[in-house]
Every structure is written in structure tokens, then in C-alpha cells.
C-alpha positions in Angstrom: 46.8 77.8 -132.3 48.6 79.7 -135.1 52.3 79.3 -135.8 52.9 82.7 -134.3 51.1 81.9 -131.1 52.8 78.5 -130.8 56.2 80.2 -131.2 55.5 83.0 -128.7 54.3 80.5 -126.1 57.3 78.2 -126.6 59.7 81.1 -126.3 58.0 82.5 -123.2 57.8 79.0 -121.5 61.5 78.5 -122.3 62.5 81.8 -120.8 60.5 81.2 -117.6 61.9 77.7 -117.1 65.5 78.8 -117.8 65.1 81.8 -115.5 64.0 79.5 -112.7 67.0 77.2 -113.2 69.4 80.1 -113.3 67.9 81.6 -110.2 68.4 78.4 -108.4 72.0 78.0 -109.6 72.8 81.7 -108.7 71.4 81.5 -105.2 73.9 79.5 -103.1 73.3 79.0 -99.4 75.3 81.3 -97.2 77.7 82.6 -99.9 81.1 83.9 -98.8 81.0 86.9 -101.1 77.3 88.0 -101.2 77.9 91.2 -103.3 79.5 89.2 -106.0 76.5 86.8 -106.2 74.2 89.9 -106.2 76.1 91.3 -109.2 76.0 87.9 -111.0 72.2 87.7 -110.5 71.8 91.3 -111.7 73.8 90.5 -114.9 72.2 87.1 -115.6 68.6 87.6 -114.5 67.9 91.0 -116.1 65.5 89.8 -118.8 66.1 89.3 -122.5 64.5 86.9 -124.9 66.8 84.0 -123.9 67.2 82.9 -127.5 70.4 80.9 -126.9 68.7 78.8 -124.1 65.6 78.5 -126.3 67.8 76.9 -129.0 69.4 74.5 -126.5 65.9 73.4 -125.3 64.5 73.1 -128.9 67.5 71.1 -130.2 67.4 68.8 -127.1 63.7 68.1 -127.8 64.6 66.8 -131.2 66.3 63.9 -129.4 63.9 63.4 -126.5 66.3 64.8 -123.9 64.7 65.2 -120.5 64.1 68.6 -118.9 66.9 68.8 -116.2 69.9 68.2 -118.5 68.5 70.5 -121.1 67.7 73.3 -118.7 71.0 73.1 -116.9 72.8 73.2 -120.2 70.7 76.1 -121.4 71.5 78.0 -118.2 75.2 77.4 -118.7 75.1 78.8 -122.2 73.1 81.8 -121.0 75.6 82.4 -118.2 78.4 82.6 -120.8 76.3 85.1 -122.8 75.6 87.2 -119.7 79.3 87.3 -118.7 80.2 88.4 -122.3 77.7 91.3 -122.1 79.1 92.4 -118.7 82.6 92.6 -120.1 81.6 94.0 -123.5 79.9 96.9 -121.7 83.0 97.9 -119.7 84.7 101.2 -120.4 87.7 99.3 -121.8 85.4 97.6 -124.3 82.2 99.3 -125.6 81.8 101.6 -122.7 78.0 101.3 -122.5 75.7 102.7 -119.8 72.5 100.7 -120.7 71.8 97.0 -121.2 68.3 95.7 -121.7 67.0 99.1 -120.6 68.7 99.3 -117.3 72.2 100.4 -116.1 75.0 98.1 -117.0 76.7 96.1 -114.3 79.7 98.4 -113.9 77.3 101.4 -113.7 75.0 99.8 -111.1 77.9 98.5 -109.0 81.5 99.4 -110.1 84.1 98.2 -112.6 85.9 95.8 -110.3 82.7 94.1 -109.3 81.5 93.9 -112.9 84.8 92.2 -114.0 84.6 89.7 -111.1 80.9 89.0 -111.8 81.7 88.2 -115.4 84.6 86.0 -114.4 82.4 84.1 -111.9 79.5 83.6 -114.4 81.9 82.2 -116.9 83.4 79.7 -114.5 80.0 78.8 -113.0 78.8 77.8 -116.5 81.5 75.2 -116.8 81.0 74.0 -113.2 77.3 73.4 -114.1 78.2 71.4 -117.3 80.8 69.3 -115.5 78.3 68.3 -112.7 76.8 64.8 -113.0 73.4 66.5 -112.4 73.6 67.8 -116.0 74.2 64.3 -117.6 75.2 60.9 -116.1 77.7 60.2 -118.9 81.1 61.7 -118.3 81.8 61.7 -122.1 78.7 63.8 -122.7 79.6 66.3 -120.0 83.2 66.5 -121.4 81.8 67.1 -124.9 79.5 69.9 -123.6 82.4 71.6 -121.8 84.7 71.3 -124.9 82.1 72.7 -127.3 81.3 75.6 -125.1 84.9 76.4 -124.4 85.7 76.5 -128.2 82.7 78.7 -128.9 83.4 81.2 -126.2 87.2 81.3 -126.3 89.9 82.6 -128.6 88.6 80.7 -131.6 85.1 81.9 -131.0 83.4 84.8 -129.0 86.5 86.2 -127.2 88.6 86.1 -130.4 85.7 87.8 -132.3 85.6 90.5 -129.7 89.3 91.1 -130.1 88.9 91.4 -133.9 86.0 93.8 -133.4 88.1 96.0 -131.2 91.0 96.0 -133.6 88.7 96.7 -136.6 88.0 100.3 -135.7 89.6 102.7 -138.2 90.8 99.9 -140.5 89.5 98.9 -144.0 87.7 95.6 -143.7 86.0 93.8 -146.5 82.8 91.7 -146.3 84.6 88.4 -145.9 86.7 89.7 -143.0 83.6 91.1 -141.3 81.7 87.8 -141.7 84.6 86.0 -140.1 84.6 88.4 -137.2 80.8 88.0 -136.8 81.0 84.2 -137.1 83.4 84.2 -134.2 81.9 86.9 -132.0 78.1 86.1 -132.4 77.4 83.0 -134.5 79.7 80.6 -132.6 77.5 80.9 -129.4 74.3 80.3 -131.4 75.9 77.3 -133.0 77.0 75.8 -129.7 73.5 76.4 -128.2 72.0 74.4 -131.1 74.6 71.7 -131.0 74.4 71.3 -127.3 71.0 69.6 -127.5 72.4 67.1 -130.0 75.3 66.4 -127.7 72.9 65.8 -124.8 71.0 63.5 -127.1 74.1 61.7 -128.2 73.2 62.4 -131.8 75.1 61.5 -135.0 77.8 63.6 -136.5 75.5 64.6 -139.3 72.8 65.6 -136.9 75.2 67.7 -134.9 76.6 69.3 -138.1 73.2 70.3 -139.3 72.3 72.1 -136.0 75.7 73.8 -136.0 75.1 75.1 -139.5 71.7 76.3 -138.5 73.2 78.2 -135.5 76.0 79.8 -137.6 73.6 81.1 -140.2 71.1 82.3 -137.7 73.8 84.0 -135.7 75.1 85.8 -138.7 71.6 87.0 -139.6 71.0 88.0 -135.9 74.2 90.1 -135.9 73.2 91.9 -139.0 69.8 92.8 -137.6 71.6 94.0 -134.4 73.8 96.3 -136.6 70.8 97.5 -138.5 69.1 98.4 -135.2 72.2 100.5 -134.3 71.6 102.5 -137.5 67.8 102.6 -137.8 66.5 102.0 -134.3 66.4 104.0 -131.1 67.5 103.3 -127.6 64.0 102.6 -126.4 63.6 99.7 -128.9 67.1 98.4 -128.5 67.4 98.7 -124.7 70.8 100.1 -125.2 72.6 103.1 -126.8 72.4 103.2 -130.6 74.5 104.9 -133.2 77.7 103.8 -131.6 79.1 101.5 -134.3 79.6 104.3 -136.8 80.9 106.6 -134.1 83.5 104.0 -133.1 84.4 103.1 -136.7 83.3 99.5 -136.2 83.3 97.2 -139.2 79.8 96.0 -140.1 78.0 94.7 -143.2 75.6 97.6 -142.8 78.5 100.0 -143.2 79.9 98.1 -146.2 76.7 97.1 -148.0 74.2 99.7 -146.9 70.9 99.1 -145.1 69.1 97.3 -148.0 72.2 95.3 -148.9 72.6 94.2 -145.3 69.0 93.2 -145.2 69.4 91.1 -148.3 72.4 89.3 -146.8 70.5 88.7 -143.6 67.6 87.1 -145.6 70.1 84.9 -147.4 71.5 83.6 -144.1 68.0 83.0 -142.8 67.3 80.9 -145.9 70.4 78.9 -145.4 69.6 78.3 -141.7 66.1 76.9 -142.5 67.5 74.8 -145.3 70.0 73.2 -142.9 67.2 71.8 -140.9 65.6 69.8 -143.7 66.7 66.5 -142.2 64.5 67.2 -139.1 61.3 67.8 -141.0 58.3 69.1 -139.0 60.1 68.6 -135.7 62.1 71.7 -136.4 59.1 74.0 -137.2 59.7 76.3 -134.2 63.4 76.8 -135.1 62.3 77.6 -138.7 59.7 80.0 -137.4 62.1 82.1 -135.3 64.4 82.3 -138.2 61.8 83.7 -140.5 61.1 86.4 -137.9 64.7 87.5 -137.3 64.7 90.1 -140.1 61.7 91.8 -138.3 63.6 92.0 -135.0 63.3 95.3 -133.1 65.1 94.4 -129.8 
């Protein structure tokens, strides 16, 4: 099997396994608010490559973590990601009509239901991590909750989104844009990678290496997303394109141009792979997906 085949199979298997875990967690018996759960499932089970869960599973494998803790943690990370997309798409934020090629949650349902679905996905993620079914050790569960809270809160994703909203129409330099993207996008990739090490009760150095990988990958990922907004089409992206420039958003593509942004993304990819040196061949799949990120189309 070639490296490409191995990578594709691993990514597909991870998506199927995480989807099954999320479906189970999002299907409670006799729910009191069935429409809310329907909207949560619509938001969280609508496809996607499941890259963040893939990173949780791959990093957990480095430390021999068993399937159930890894899958539950991966599902929790993806629920946070799903909630963020629901809220990002709202009229008060990015005002998008499409997500992954289908109507956004507020278009399929309504704005109030979308807000509540996002809220509920967020809280369910932390409920899952706090459950002993995720890990028998309370200190491990607490570390998972703390790491995900930092990555998704004011110092991470939510703070990055606030910076993104306030950046429109202002003069930002490359350093400021990178800080914004480190918070909004890279923090969640970093915690996905670190979560496997937390589950495996790894050393500080091992955790730091995976965090560094996630940050650099996340920055490269965001640049390719911004490039798709400029050079792609809605069919490839699964969402509207051309909106960053129209809204005056700060991106490295705007500041450095298409080729300059591609060079920066390639540098982040190099740094990501380099940070995994201490894991040797065990991290081959993580290296492989990093090498592919600059060819991303959706």
C-alpha cells in the first residue's frame, strides 16, 4: 500500500469511527427537546473530513491509548468545531448560507434554533470529556477539559473570532494576522493533537511537540482556506467564496498575495513536520497529511 493509500484509508476509517461515536452521543433516549437534538445532529453529522478528530486519534495511537477514550475525546473536539461553524455562519457573524454544500443550520431551521444547537454542542463536548467513560483518571479528564476550554475560549477560538470581526476595515500587519489565526484556527488543531498525549499521560516535551505540530498545521490550513476563498469556487469549497475581500477581512493572502501566502503555508508545513522528529516513523501519517495541505481544495 502506498503512503497515499495508507493515509486515505486511515482518514476514512477515522471519520467513520468518529461519526459512529458522535451519532451515539447525539441520540439520547426520549429527549425533552427533540428539535434541538435534530439541529445538533444536522450541524455535527453533516460530513467533512474530520481532520481534528483524526489528529486526536493519531496522537492517541502514539501512546497506545485504547479506542473508547480516543474516540470520545475526538468526538468532543469535533462537537466544539461544529458549534463554532454554526455560530460563525449566523447573520451576526459571517452570514453564510452554505456549509459543506448544504444549507447552514440557521437557514435549514432558524436563527434561534441554530444558536441553541451551537450552545448545546459546546456544553455536550465538555460533558463527554468529564464522563469517566472517557478516562478513569479524574486528573486526565480535568486536563482534557482545561485544554479544550483554553483552546476554544477567549484566549483561543472565540477570541480569534472576535479579532477577525474587528479586523474588517483596519490596517493589520502579518504579525497581527498570524496571531488572529493562531487563536481562531490553530488553537483547535493544537488541542486536538495534544489531547492524545493527555490521554496517554505523556511527558511535557511530548505534549509540547504535538502542540507545536498542531499550531503550525493550523496556520497552514487557514492560509489554504483563505487561498480557496480567492482562487476556488463554491463547488470545491462547499461554501460561498470571495467573501473575505468583500468583507475587508485581514488575511495573509491579502497582505502577501497568492504566491507569497503559498510560500508562508509551505514554511508552516515544514515546521510542523520538523516538530514531530522525536516520534520518528510513528508519526508518518501526521507528516503525510501535512505535506498534502498545500494541495487542499475543500
